[in-house]
N, C-alpha and C positions, 0 to 999 in steps of 0.2 A: 558445530565448533566443539574443539576438543579441550577437555581439562586436563592440562600438565602439571603434574605435581612433581617438585622439588622436595628433595631429602638431604640436606647438608650436612657433612661433619666437618672435622677440625681442619681439615684440609681443603676445606673453601677458605678459612680465613687465613691458613698458615703462609701463603704467598706475601702477605702484609706485616709477618713479622709475628704474629700471633702465637703463642704456646701452643703446642700438642702435648697429648700424654706424655711421648715419649722425653720430651723436654723441658717439661714443666717444671718440673723439680730444681732444674738446674738453671733455668731462667730466675725463678722467685730467689735463689740463692747469690744470685749477680746482684739483684734489686737490695736484697737485705745488706748484703755488703758494702754497696754504694752509700745506704743511709738505713743504718742499725737503729738510729733512733725511731725515726717515722715506720717503720715496719718490725717493730720490737715484738708485735702479738706474733710475728712467724717464731718467733724462738719456742713457742709452745710446740707447735708443727714439728720442728727441727729435733727438740727435746724427745717427743714420742718414737719421731724416726731412730734416732740413736738408740733408745732400749728397745726397739724391735731388730736392732740388729742382732739379738738372740735368736730369734727365730730362723736365722740362716744357719744354726748349726743343726738346725732340725730338718728345716724346708727348703726346697728350691723355689724360692719367692724374689721376686724382682724390687728391690726397696729403691730402685731408680724411677720407677714406675708409678705416675700419682696415683692412677686409679687403684692399683694393687694397694697402695699405703693407705688410702683411703679408705677401702674398704675394709683393710685389717680394721683401722682405728673406728669406724662404723660399728663393726662386730662387738668392740668391746663396750661403745657407748650402747649397743642396744642391750648388752648382757648386764650393764650395770646400770642402767636408768639413768646416766649423766650424759644428757643432749649437748654434743658438742658440735652442732651444724652451724650455729653461728659463727663458730671460730673457723670451720672449715669455708663457710660463705664469705667471710671478710677477706681470708686471705686469697682464696680464688678470684673475688673480687678485685682486688687490689693487684694483682699480676694481670690479669685481664685488660684490667684497665690501664695501666701503666704500657704496654705493650701494644695497644692500640694505637695506629699511627693517626697524625689530623689528617681528617677527611675532607678538610672544608677549601671547597675549589674557588679559582678566581678564573672568570670567563675570559678568555683571550682571544685577540684578532689572530688569525694564522694564516698566510698565504701557503697557495699550496692545495694538494690533492686530499694531503693526508693528514687535515685540520681536526680530524676528530680526537685521535689519540692523545693532541697536543691543546687539548682546549681548556685542559684543568690544570691548574699548578699547585700542587699541594705544597704546604710548609717540608712535609718530609722528603720531596722530592718525588721522582720514580712517577711521573704525571702519567706516562704510557699504562702503569698498571690501573692505578688507580681509576683512569677513564674507563678503564675494561669492568671494572665493578660499578661504575654509573651505567654502562650499556646493560649489562646484568639485572640491575634493578629497574630501570626505564622498560627493557623487555617484560619484566613481571606484568606491569601495568600496560603494556600496548602501547607504548611511546615511544615516538624517534625524534633523536636530535637533528635538525638541518642548519645550515648556513645559509644565507642571504649573501648571495654572491655579490652584491654593490656594496652593501655597509660592513660585510664580514662576520654580521652580528648572528650567535648561535639560539635557536630555540628548541622548544620541547613542546609536541603536540601528541595529539592522540593517532594513532595511525588509522589509514583510511580502510586497511585491509586485515582487520586482525582475525588470524583463524585459530586463534587460542586462549583459553584462559589460565590461569595461573594459582596455585596454592603453594607454601612453603610448610615443612618440617623441619625442625633443626634441632642438633644435640648441642648446640653453642649457647654459650653464656653471653657472647659479645654484641656490640649494638651496632655492628657495622652496617647492616640493611638497612635500619632503622635512620642513623645519622646520615646514609647518601638520601634515602627518600626524602628527611625534613629540610637537606639543601637543597634539591629538585623543586620542593614545593617554595622554598623563600626565593632561589634564584631564577628560577625559569617559570613560574607562574602557571603550570599547568590549567587547562579549562576546568578542571575539577580539583579540588584536594586530594591529593594522595593520602590513603589512610592503610598503614601497615596494622589488621586487626587482628589481635590476640584473641578475642571473645565471641567471634561470630557463632548467633544463635541460629541462624537461618537454617533449613533444611537444604538450602542451596546454597553453600557459601561461595561457590567459584562464580556466580552470577552479580553479583554486589559492584555496581561499576565504581570503579578508582579503589576498590577496596583489594587486597592481598592479603588472603587469610594468613596467619604466622601461628604455628602452634611449636611453643619452645619447649621442649619435652622436659628438659634440667632446670626450668628456668632462665633466670636473667639477672645481670648485674645491675639494671636499673628496672625497677625498683628491688633490690637485694632480695632476691625468693631462691636462693640459689639451691638446688638439692644436688649435692656432690655424686662424682659418677660411680656409684659403688653399686655392689648387689642390692640394695635397699632402696629402690627407686620410687616404690609406689606410697612411701609411707607418709607423705606431706600432701595434703589436700589443697594445699595452696596452687598445686600444678594438675589438678584434676581436670578443670577444665580444657587445659592444652591436649590431655591425651584423650579426652572425646571428640575435640576437633580434629586432632589427627585421624583418629578413626573413620571420621566421616571424610575426610579430605582422602586417605586411602580408598574408599570405599567406592567413590564418586570419579575418580580417575580415571583417563582414557590410557594416561602414558603416565610413568613413574621413572624420574630419574635421580638418581644418587649421584651425589656429589663429595669429594674427599671423604668419605664415611668407608671405613675400612670393616664393618659389619663385625667389630671384634667378638669373640665368643662368648665374652662378661656380659655383653647384651643381650641376653635372653629375651628382657621383656620388650625390648623393641622389635625383636623376631616375632612375639605371640602378638605384639602390636599389627604388626604387616600381615601376621595369616588371619587374625580378626577381621582386619579390614578388608583383605581381600575375599575372605568367606562371602563378604556382603557385597563385592562388586557385580556391577551389571555388564560392565563394558569395558574391561581394562584389556587393551589391545598390545601393549609394549611395555618394557621394563628396559631399562639404559643404566648402566653403569660408567661413568667419565672417571677414568683412574689411570695413572700409570700402569705399563706392564708388569703388575706386582702377581706373580703367581699364586703366592697365599691367599690374596684379596679376590681374585678371580676363581679360586676354588672354593672359597667361602660362599659366594654367592651363587655358584653353582650347585652347591651341595643344600642350600637352602629352597632355592626356586627351582621347580619341575615346570619350567614352561618355555616352550618352543622359541617364544618372541623376547629372549634375553637375548641384550647386546651389550658388548663392551667397547668402549670410545676411549682407547688409551692418549690420552690428550692432558698437558698440563690444565690447571685449572682456568689462567688466563688464556689460552688459545682456544679452549671449549667457548669462553664469553665471546671472543673476537670472532669463531667460525660458526658454532653451531648452536647459540642460543638462540635465535629468533628461528622460530619454528612456523 
């Protein structure tokens, strides 16, 4: 049975309306404008940004890119010894939390053959899109959704013919995957409780039934252990276990699939993690990149990987969920 590892970037959650690096600042300012009292702590971040405007007199820096902004602020903090990571963490968590849609489904009866895309009805609307994320989460646990043709009730059960086990590494802070798994547990009661496991100590993390190992390399909004997406990613011991787990997952994977991750040049630590894990790999057979037809992104992957079995699937995230995610 193959071990398939998903490496997820911001593009994974973007279709749900969550911010990405390029629009994070804009969306945070929209949030602040609507409720400046609730988000008054954003003001300090913006004050620093205004002060940074001076840098543009000397450097070509993008002060609309949250990663570049936080990298500059992080460098100042490192030099002065004034740790502002809590301010960053709260700021990032508030923005991510606000733009995460309601993913609570309602089980519905539905006539016809296209029942699955409409079996969830989240308050945020767009039931088809949310259903596709549920399909992805179910696939990670080798679960299948089925409908009783007599009662039209929808149930969830373990696949009788699983051919892969899954692990996940994510660069995201959000709780989208965890929230969906929680709802599957509560609403469908699969045979074993599904566990998104952050801290698997087993030497074979793919092998634990009903557990999907999840390494969150930059921390999470819950609990609030956010490591800002900056040059100084390694300084926080709170996420050291996630990086250890990530290396283990890479080294044991037979197939690695990147979704929504553009392999930015600033993410050198991720590149070194990939190299370290693949150096210890015993049987990596295939690397897949699910992305839109972006030449810059494709070239970055080609420049990193010198591997015959590197493949690009030019699909939107939700189309991949519907068509390709069952292996």
